[in-house]
FIKE-295349 format. One line per field, with one value per residue (C-alpha): residue number from 0; x, y negated, z negated. Coordinates in steps of 0.1 Angstrom, whole numbers, plus 5000, padded with zeros to 4 digits. Last residue first. Layout:
BEGIN
k	c(NUM / ...)
u	c(X / ...)
v	c(Y / ...)
w	c(Z / ...)
//
This chain:
BEGIN
k	c(482 / 481 / 480 / 479 / 478 / 477 / 476 / 475 / 474 / 473 / 472 / 471 / 470 / 469 / 468 / 467 / 466 / 465 / 464 / 463 / 462 / 461 / 460 / 459 / 458 / 457 / 456 / 455 / 454 / 453 / 452 / 451 / 450 / 449 / 448 / 447 / 446 / 445 / 444 / 443 / 442 / 441 / 440 / 439 / 438 / 437 / 436 / 435 / 434 / 433 / 432 / 431 / 430 / 429 / 428 / 427 / 426 / 425 / 424 / 423 / 422 / 421 / 420 / 419 / 418 / 417 / 416 / 415 / 414 / 413 / 412 / 411 / 410 / 409 / 408 / 407 / 406 / 405 / 404 / 403 / 402 / 401 / 400 / 399 / 398 / 397 / 396 / 395 / 394 / 393 / 392 / 391 / 390 / 389 / 388 / 387 / 386 / 385 / 384 / 383 / 382 / 381 / 380 / 379 / 378 / 377 / 376 / 375 / 374 / 373 / 372 / 371 / 370 / 369 / 368 / 367 / 366 / 365 / 364 / 363 / 362 / 361 / 360 / 359 / 358 / 357 / 356 / 355 / 354 / 353 / 352 / 351 / 350 / 349 / 348 / 347 / 346 / 345 / 344 / 343 / 342 / 341 / 340 / 339 / 338 / 337 / 336 / 335 / 334 / 333 / 332 / 331 / 330 / 329 / 328 / 327 / 326 / 325 / 324 / 323 / 322 / 321 / 320 / 319 / 318 / 317 / 316 / 315 / 314 / 313 / 312 / 311 / 310 / 309 / 308 / 307 / 306 / 305 / 304 / 303 / 302 / 301 / 300 / 299 / 298 / 297 / 296 / 295 / 294 / 293 / 292 / 291 / 290 / 289 / 288 / 287 / 286 / 285 / 284 / 283 / 282 / 281 / 280 / 279 / 278 / 277 / 276 / 275 / 274 / 273 / 272 / 271 / 270 / 269 / 268 / 267 / 266 / 265 / 264 / 263 / 262 / 261 / 260 / 259 / 258 / 257 / 256 / 255 / 254 / 253 / 252 / 251 / 250 / 249 / 248 / 247 / 246 / 245 / 244 / 243 / 242 / 241 / 240 / 239 / 238 / 237 / 236 / 235 / 234 / 233 / 232 / 231 / 230 / 229 / 228 / 227 / 226 / 225 / 224 / 223 / 222 / 221 / 220 / 219 / 218 / 217 / 216 / 215 / 214 / 213 / 212 / 211 / 210 / 209 / 208 / 207 / 206 / 205 / 204 / 203 / 202 / 201 / 200 / 199 / 198 / 197 / 196 / 195 / 194 / 193 / 192 / 191 / 190 / 189 / 188 / 187 / 186 / 185 / 184 / 183 / 182 / 181 / 180 / 179 / 178 / 177 / 176 / 175 / 174 / 173 / 172 / 171 / 170 / 169 / 168 / 167 / 166 / 165 / 164 / 163 / 162 / 161 / 160 / 159 / 158 / 157 / 156 / 155 / 154 / 153 / 152 / 151 / 150 / 149 / 148 / 147 / 146 / 145 / 144 / 143 / 142 / 141 / 140 / 139 / 138 / 137 / 136 / 135 / 134 / 133 / 132 / 131 / 130 / 129 / 128 / 127 / 126 / 125 / 124 / 123 / 122 / 121 / 120 / 119 / 118 / 117 / 116 / 115 / 114 / 113 / 112 / 111 / 110 / 109 / 108 / 107 / 106 / 105 / 104 / 103 / 102 / 101 / 100 / 99 / 98 / 97 / 96 / 95 / 94 / 93 / 92 / 91 / 90 / 89 / 88 / 87 / 86 / 85 / 84 / 83 / 82 / 81 / 80 / 79 / 78 / 77 / 76 / 75 / 74 / 73 / 72 / 71 / 70 / 69 / 68 / 67 / 66 / 65 / 64 / 63 / 62 / 61 / 60 / 59 / 58 / 57 / 56 / 55 / 54 / 53 / 52 / 51 / 50 / 49 / 48 / 47 / 46 / 45 / 44 / 43 / 42 / 41 / 40 / 39 / 38 / 37 / 36 / 35 / 34 / 33 / 32 / 31 / 30 / 29 / 28 / 27 / 26 / 25 / 24 / 23 / 22 / 21 / 20 / 19 / 18 / 17 / 16 / 15 / 14 / 13 / 12 / 11 / 10 / 9 / 8 / 7 / 6 / 5 / 4 / 3 / 2 / 1 / 0)
u	c(4636 / 4620 / 4597 / 4565 / 4585 / 4592 / 4555 / 4543 / 4568 / 4555 / 4519 / 4531 / 4549 / 4519 / 4497 / 4513 / 4547 / 4542 / 4535 / 4571 / 4594 / 4597 / 4624 / 4628 / 4654 / 4684 / 4710 / 4733 / 4729 / 4719 / 4708 / 4681 / 4677 / 4644 / 4645 / 4620 / 4610 / 4603 / 4638 / 4646 / 4620 / 4641 / 4630 / 4653 / 4641 / 4665 / 4656 / 4664 / 4668 / 4639 / 4616 / 4621 / 4648 / 4638 / 4658 / 4654 / 4658 / 4676 / 4699 / 4724 / 4697 / 4674 / 4704 / 4713 / 4678 / 4680 / 4714 / 4700 / 4671 / 4635 / 4609 / 4587 / 4576 / 4574 / 4587 / 4609 / 4620 / 4624 / 4627 / 4649 / 4670 / 4680 / 4707 / 4738 / 4757 / 4793 / 4810 / 4779 / 4785 / 4755 / 4751 / 4718 / 4699 / 4702 / 4666 / 4665 / 4631 / 4628 / 4598 / 4562 / 4554 / 4516 / 4508 / 4511 / 4545 / 4557 / 4541 / 4559 / 4592 / 4588 / 4579 / 4610 / 4632 / 4617 / 4648 / 4672 / 4681 / 4680 / 4696 / 4724 / 4733 / 4731 / 4754 / 4738 / 4734 / 4752 / 4784 / 4802 / 4789 / 4799 / 4767 / 4761 / 4755 / 4718 / 4720 / 4749 / 4723 / 4706 / 4688 / 4677 / 4640 / 4623 / 4591 / 4590 / 4628 / 4630 / 4603 / 4621 / 4654 / 4639 / 4620 / 4653 / 4671 / 4643 / 4644 / 4682 / 4676 / 4650 / 4676 / 4701 / 4675 / 4667 / 4705 / 4710 / 4681 / 4695 / 4730 / 4715 / 4727 / 4763 / 4753 / 4777 / 4761 / 4726 / 4736 / 4751 / 4719 / 4697 / 4719 / 4716 / 4678 / 4677 / 4697 / 4672 / 4642 / 4657 / 4663 / 4628 / 4614 / 4635 / 4622 / 4586 / 4593 / 4606 / 4574 / 4552 / 4569 / 4565 / 4528 / 4522 / 4494 / 4491 / 4483 / 4519 / 4529 / 4506 / 4516 / 4503 / 4506 / 4514 / 4550 / 4540 / 4517 / 4543 / 4569 / 4547 / 4538 / 4575 / 4582 / 4555 / 4566 / 4601 / 4630 / 4666 / 4653 / 4671 / 4693 / 4685 / 4691 / 4711 / 4695 / 4717 / 4712 / 4688 / 4692 / 4667 / 4674 / 4652 / 4656 / 4644 / 4646 / 4667 / 4634 / 4604 / 4593 / 4618 / 4614 / 4640 / 4630 / 4593 / 4591 / 4564 / 4570 / 4607 / 4618 / 4594 / 4613 / 4646 / 4630 / 4619 / 4625 / 4610 / 4623 / 4606 / 4575 / 4547 / 4570 / 4579 / 4544 / 4541 / 4574 / 4600 / 4603 / 4628 / 4647 / 4644 / 4666 / 4653 / 4663 / 4672 / 4664 / 4678 / 4713 / 4734 / 4767 / 4778 / 4743 / 4737 / 4771 / 4764 / 4730 / 4745 / 4771 / 4744 / 4724 / 4754 / 4757 / 4720 / 4723 / 4753 / 4734 / 4703 / 4723 / 4743 / 4712 / 4692 / 4719 / 4726 / 4689 / 4683 / 4715 / 4709 / 4673 / 4647 / 4627 / 4600 / 4590 / 4593 / 4625 / 4641 / 4654 / 4681 / 4683 / 4710 / 4737 / 4763 / 4795 / 4801 / 4766 / 4776 / 4810 / 4796 / 4768 / 4792 / 4816 / 4789 / 4774 / 4809 / 4817 / 4783 / 4789 / 4825 / 4855 / 4882 / 4861 / 4864 / 4826 / 4823 / 4851 / 4838 / 4803 / 4814 / 4832 / 4802 / 4779 / 4802 / 4802 / 4764 / 4759 / 4783 / 4770 / 4734 / 4743 / 4755 / 4721 / 4717 / 4688 / 4658 / 4639 / 4654 / 4633 / 4600 / 4600 / 4622 / 4626 / 4653 / 4679 / 4690 / 4688 / 4680 / 4702 / 4714 / 4738 / 4766 / 4762 / 4798 / 4819 / 4819 / 4808 / 4771 / 4768 / 4754 / 4781 / 4808 / 4790 / 4789 / 4826 / 4833 / 4809 / 4830 / 4858 / 4835 / 4831 / 4869 / 4877 / 4914 / 4922 / 4894 / 4908 / 4887 / 4875 / 4873 / 4852 / 4822 / 4796 / 4818 / 4846 / 4822 / 4804 / 4836 / 4847 / 4815 / 4831 / 4856 / 4831 / 4823 / 4860 / 4865 / 4836 / 4852 / 4887 / 4874 / 4856 / 4887 / 4907 / 4883 / 4896 / 4932 / 4927 / 4922 / 4959 / 4981 / 5018 / 5028 / 5036 / 5041 / 5009 / 4991 / 5002 / 4995 / 4960 / 4955 / 4964 / 4941 / 4913 / 4918 / 4932 / 4910 / 4910 / 4881 / 4900 / 4930 / 4907 / 4895 / 4931 / 4937 / 4907 / 4919 / 4954 / 4939 / 4917 / 4948 / 4954 / 4974 / 5009 / 5009 / 5043 / 5042 / 5006 / 5014 / 5045 / 5028 / 5000)
v	c(5360 / 5341 / 5321 / 5340 / 5372 / 5366 / 5358 / 5388 / 5410 / 5397 / 5407 / 5442 / 5444 / 5431 / 5458 / 5483 / 5494 / 5531 / 5524 / 5516 / 5517 / 5531 / 5533 / 5546 / 5549 / 5536 / 5540 / 5514 / 5531 / 5500 / 5481 / 5506 / 5498 / 5495 / 5497 / 5481 / 5485 / 5468 / 5479 / 5444 / 5428 / 5439 / 5437 / 5446 / 5451 / 5447 / 5467 / 5464 / 5426 / 5420 / 5443 / 5426 / 5408 / 5402 / 5405 / 5387 / 5392 / 5425 / 5437 / 5456 / 5467 / 5481 / 5498 / 5515 / 5529 / 5540 / 5557 / 5575 / 5588 / 5576 / 5604 / 5588 / 5621 / 5606 / 5637 / 5655 / 5626 / 5595 / 5612 / 5641 / 5620 / 5595 / 5577 / 5564 / 5531 / 5534 / 5520 / 5500 / 5476 / 5452 / 5415 / 5398 / 5388 / 5351 / 5339 / 5355 / 5359 / 5362 / 5384 / 5390 / 5394 / 5391 / 5371 / 5338 / 5346 / 5352 / 5319 / 5299 / 5316 / 5308 / 5272 / 5268 / 5283 / 5262 / 5240 / 5270 / 5279 / 5244 / 5229 / 5255 / 5248 / 5210 / 5212 / 5206 / 5171 / 5164 / 5147 / 5126 / 5119 / 5083 / 5073 / 5041 / 5063 / 5057 / 5020 / 5021 / 5038 / 5005 / 5014 / 4983 / 4979 / 4981 / 4994 / 5028 / 5030 / 5026 / 5053 / 5078 / 5073 / 5076 / 5107 / 5123 / 5114 / 5128 / 5161 / 5162 / 5158 / 5186 / 5207 / 5201 / 5211 / 5244 / 5250 / 5246 / 5269 / 5296 / 5292 / 5301 / 5275 / 5270 / 5242 / 5218 / 5227 / 5223 / 5189 / 5178 / 5187 / 5169 / 5138 / 5138 / 5141 / 5111 / 5090 / 5102 / 5092 / 5057 / 5053 / 5064 / 5039 / 5011 / 5019 / 5019 / 4985 / 4974 / 4988 / 4970 / 4937 / 4943 / 4953 / 4990 / 5014 / 5050 / 5082 / 5094 / 5059 / 5032 / 4996 / 4964 / 4928 / 4905 / 4902 / 4887 / 4862 / 4851 / 4848 / 4826 / 4804 / 4799 / 4789 / 4763 / 4749 / 4745 / 4765 / 4751 / 4716 / 4687 / 4665 / 4628 / 4628 / 4658 / 4691 / 4709 / 4747 / 4771 / 4809 / 4837 / 4873 / 4877 / 4911 / 4897 / 4859 / 4835 / 4819 / 4833 / 4864 / 4862 / 4825 / 4798 / 4787 / 4794 / 4783 / 4758 / 4742 / 4750 / 4743 / 4714 / 4698 / 4702 / 4686 / 4708 / 4717 / 4748 / 4782 / 4802 / 4789 / 4813 / 4841 / 4843 / 4852 / 4877 / 4895 / 4886 / 4910 / 4890 / 4862 / 4824 / 4801 / 4773 / 4738 / 4714 / 4678 / 4651 / 4647 / 4622 / 4639 / 4647 / 4658 / 4679 / 4696 / 4705 / 4719 / 4739 / 4754 / 4764 / 4781 / 4801 / 4815 / 4823 / 4842 / 4862 / 4872 / 4883 / 4905 / 4920 / 4927 / 4941 / 4965 / 4977 / 4984 / 5003 / 5024 / 5032 / 5045 / 5022 / 5017 / 4995 / 4995 / 4958 / 4963 / 4978 / 5013 / 5020 / 5055 / 5080 / 5072 / 5099 / 5078 / 5092 / 5079 / 5044 / 5042 / 5057 / 5032 / 5004 / 5014 / 5019 / 4985 / 4969 / 4983 / 4971 / 4935 / 4931 / 4931 / 4906 / 4876 / 4862 / 4860 / 4898 / 4909 / 4888 / 4900 / 4936 / 4932 / 4917 / 4945 / 4972 / 4954 / 4949 / 4986 / 4993 / 4966 / 4977 / 5012 / 5001 / 4984 / 4947 / 4931 / 4912 / 4893 / 4893 / 4865 / 4882 / 4909 / 4939 / 4941 / 4966 / 4960 / 4989 / 4967 / 4931 / 4919 / 4883 / 4889 / 4871 / 4891 / 4883 / 4852 / 4850 / 4814 / 4825 / 4835 / 4801 / 4785 / 4802 / 4792 / 4756 / 4757 / 4766 / 4738 / 4714 / 4719 / 4703 / 4672 / 4671 / 4669 / 4665 / 4703 / 4707 / 4682 / 4650 / 4643 / 4607 / 4583 / 4589 / 4599 / 4611 / 4624 / 4643 / 4657 / 4669 / 4686 / 4706 / 4740 / 4729 / 4732 / 4768 / 4776 / 4756 / 4775 / 4808 / 4797 / 4783 / 4815 / 4836 / 4810 / 4815 / 4851 / 4840 / 4816 / 4846 / 4856 / 4873 / 4875 / 4894 / 4930 / 4928 / 4908 / 4935 / 4963 / 4942 / 4934 / 4971 / 4981 / 4954 / 4969 / 5002 / 5034 / 5065 / 5083 / 5063 / 5031 / 5045 / 5054 / 5018 / 5007 / 5031 / 5017 / 4982 / 4992 / 5006 / 4975 / 4954 / 4933 / 4904 / 4895 / 4923 / 4939 / 4931 / 4943 / 4976 / 4983 / 4976 / 5000)
w	c(5254 / 5283 / 5261 / 5272 / 5269 / 5232 / 5225 / 5244 / 5225 / 5192 / 5202 / 5209 / 5176 / 5157 / 5171 / 5195 / 5209 / 5214 / 5251 / 5257 / 5227 / 5192 / 5165 / 5129 / 5102 / 5121 / 5093 / 5078 / 5044 / 5025 / 5056 / 5066 / 5103 / 5121 / 5159 / 5182 / 5219 / 5252 / 5263 / 5277 / 5254 / 5224 / 5188 / 5159 / 5123 / 5094 / 5063 / 5025 / 5027 / 5003 / 5021 / 5055 / 5075 / 5111 / 5143 / 5176 / 5213 / 5207 / 5235 / 5213 / 5188 / 5215 / 5232 / 5199 / 5197 / 5234 / 5229 / 5198 / 5218 / 5214 / 5214 / 5188 / 5172 / 5137 / 5118 / 5143 / 5165 / 5143 / 5109 / 5118 / 5143 / 5116 / 5137 / 5119 / 5123 / 5111 / 5143 / 5152 / 5123 / 5126 / 5134 / 5126 / 5157 / 5166 / 5165 / 5130 / 5115 / 5077 / 5071 / 5080 / 5118 / 5123 / 5154 / 5135 / 5122 / 5157 / 5168 / 5141 / 5149 / 5186 / 5179 / 5158 / 5184 / 5213 / 5218 / 5215 / 5251 / 5266 / 5235 / 5235 / 5272 / 5268 / 5237 / 5204 / 5189 / 5157 / 5170 / 5144 / 5109 / 5111 / 5092 / 5112 / 5143 / 5148 / 5146 / 5171 / 5194 / 5201 / 5233 / 5252 / 5255 / 5289 / 5272 / 5291 / 5291 / 5253 / 5249 / 5271 / 5254 / 5220 / 5231 / 5242 / 5210 / 5189 / 5210 / 5203 / 5166 / 5166 / 5185 / 5157 / 5131 / 5149 / 5153 / 5115 / 5107 / 5131 / 5115 / 5081 / 5056 / 5046 / 5021 / 5038 / 5071 / 5058 / 5043 / 5076 / 5096 / 5071 / 5074 / 5111 / 5107 / 5084 / 5109 / 5136 / 5115 / 5109 / 5146 / 5155 / 5130 / 5144 / 5179 / 5167 / 5152 / 5186 / 5203 / 5178 / 5186 / 5224 / 5222 / 5216 / 5226 / 5214 / 5234 / 5238 / 5250 / 5263 / 5271 / 5255 / 5266 / 5237 / 5248 / 5281 / 5265 / 5240 / 5267 / 5288 / 5259 / 5250 / 5286 / 5286 / 5252 / 5266 / 5252 / 5251 / 5242 / 5258 / 5236 / 5232 / 5194 / 5184 / 5174 / 5150 / 5150 / 5133 / 5133 / 5137 / 5131 / 5101 / 5084 / 5050 / 5050 / 5071 / 5083 / 5064 / 5046 / 5018 / 5013 / 5016 / 5051 / 5055 / 5091 / 5087 / 5053 / 5048 / 5084 / 5084 / 5055 / 5074 / 5104 / 5132 / 5169 / 5185 / 5198 / 5170 / 5152 / 5162 / 5171 / 5134 / 5123 / 5152 / 5145 / 5171 / 5201 / 5222 / 5204 / 5201 / 5180 / 5158 / 5168 / 5140 / 5132 / 5109 / 5121 / 5101 / 5111 / 5075 / 5064 / 5095 / 5091 / 5055 / 5064 / 5093 / 5069 / 5045 / 5073 / 5083 / 5048 / 5048 / 5081 / 5069 / 5037 / 5057 / 5081 / 5052 / 5031 / 5060 / 5071 / 5036 / 5029 / 5061 / 5058 / 5021 / 5027 / 5013 / 4981 / 4969 / 4933 / 4929 / 4909 / 4940 / 4947 / 4972 / 4987 / 4995 / 4970 / 4963 / 4965 / 5000 / 5009 / 4997 / 5014 / 5046 / 5048 / 5040 / 5067 / 5094 / 5086 / 5087 / 5121 / 5134 / 5123 / 5136 / 5113 / 5104 / 5112 / 5077 / 5075 / 5082 / 5059 / 5030 / 5036 / 5037 / 5004 / 4988 / 5001 / 4986 / 4952 / 4955 / 4955 / 4927 / 4905 / 4912 / 4903 / 4869 / 4864 / 4868 / 4849 / 4863 / 4837 / 4802 / 4788 / 4796 / 4822 / 4821 / 4859 / 4868 / 4895 / 4917 / 4949 / 4942 / 4971 / 4968 / 4998 / 4980 / 4947 / 4940 / 4941 / 4903 / 4896 / 4894 / 4931 / 4940 / 4921 / 4941 / 4973 / 4960 / 4953 / 4989 / 4999 / 4978 / 5003 / 5029 / 5007 / 5001 / 5038 / 5038 / 5040 / 5065 / 5090 / 5093 / 5129 / 5139 / 5160 / 5138 / 5164 / 5193 / 5172 / 5150 / 5180 / 5196 / 5163 / 5160 / 5163 / 5136 / 5108 / 5116 / 5114 / 5082 / 5067 / 5073 / 5063 / 5030 / 5022 / 5027 / 5007 / 4978 / 4975 / 4978 / 4949 / 4926 / 4931 / 4957 / 4949 / 4980 / 4970 / 4932 / 4930 / 4949 / 4925 / 4894 / 4907 / 4914 / 4878 / 4865 / 4886 / 4868 / 4884 / 4880 / 4913 / 4926 / 4920 / 4938 / 4967 / 4968 / 4970 / 4999 / 5018 / 5013 / 5025 / 5056 / 5062 / 5058 / 5026 / 5039 / 5050 / 5075 / 5066 / 5029 / 5026 / 5044 / 5024 / 4991 / 5000)
//
């Protein structure tokens, strides 16, 4: 870690990850402070420096306007008013430079004088979010990379959902994305307010984006005073501008400027987005379609997690393949839905978890995509037991053939070669009697062989016209699906 910091002159992402690992392994924060100090002499002022650099960068964007209006541009280090903004952010976060996103995740509402109280989980959760916000506003990482990192950090720590004092709860990936998006927007808004005051600008133009929620679509793309931003757009409220999941920004609108979005254009967009299209028997306008997309993405992230948990738990390979195929079916429907409504696919939202490839190969999907349906139909026609789409392997070298029972007592007339052939070409197998027997069904031989697993003996077998009842109906199901 010391080598990395000395070479780069800063805490690199790799060094940061290693520091976090040290914390997880039992080192204290004081231990890490000593380690960093020994490398480059960092202190608390360096944290504030990150914020100062962010605000200075936003500030510098408007250098031409400052020079045009005031005739001069004050460098950040000489602009004491702007430096006060850094202190204001610290004050907003209770002088500790944490809780930047203002997320209430894992906080408990005790009411009365205690109000909302942080729990240990809340401190962990907000700590990850704070680090992400610093990295985002410093320009060191892009938005999607940070979302992926935070989601991995949180899920690696064992967290799967975020609970709020209101009783609401979200999956970690949904909650983290919303908190970081909202926190970044609010920080940008504070910088805009400071620029407006310094330049004497009294109006702001709100951005416009495709698929806005109906109550936001009513005010997006228009020009307002600061008071109107609060009264009309709900600035400062959870449901309004810069609130939960809001993707709108507001920018300085200088006197004499031309609006980016005319009233006529805004009306045309609203009418176009209000038109509904049908998909799978349901109708969606543009906003509803984007929400359906988000729901699909959330469901796919949950499915990816389910597959991983099955793999970690060493579940039945058939069960894992069924869940992989479900995931692929979800991806296919997502692609079809997005194309139908001319929506861009946002697959980065699906891959926040960094779980790697979950979908099966094309060949596996084509063969196994109906596995769950096959099992359901086999149970429906009367098979009772644990069905294995991939037949259970058997030791043929020690496999015995109970000729006395099969030929002499039952009179089935199935030779040993035929019974072995049924097992070798089995479409499925089924575990019954608490694992005491494994039954093999082959459409190629149109027959079944029952193996006593304790003695590895073919206890009975039948084929051809002797296949009746449940077994006959099972053959029909298997043949229908090409098994």
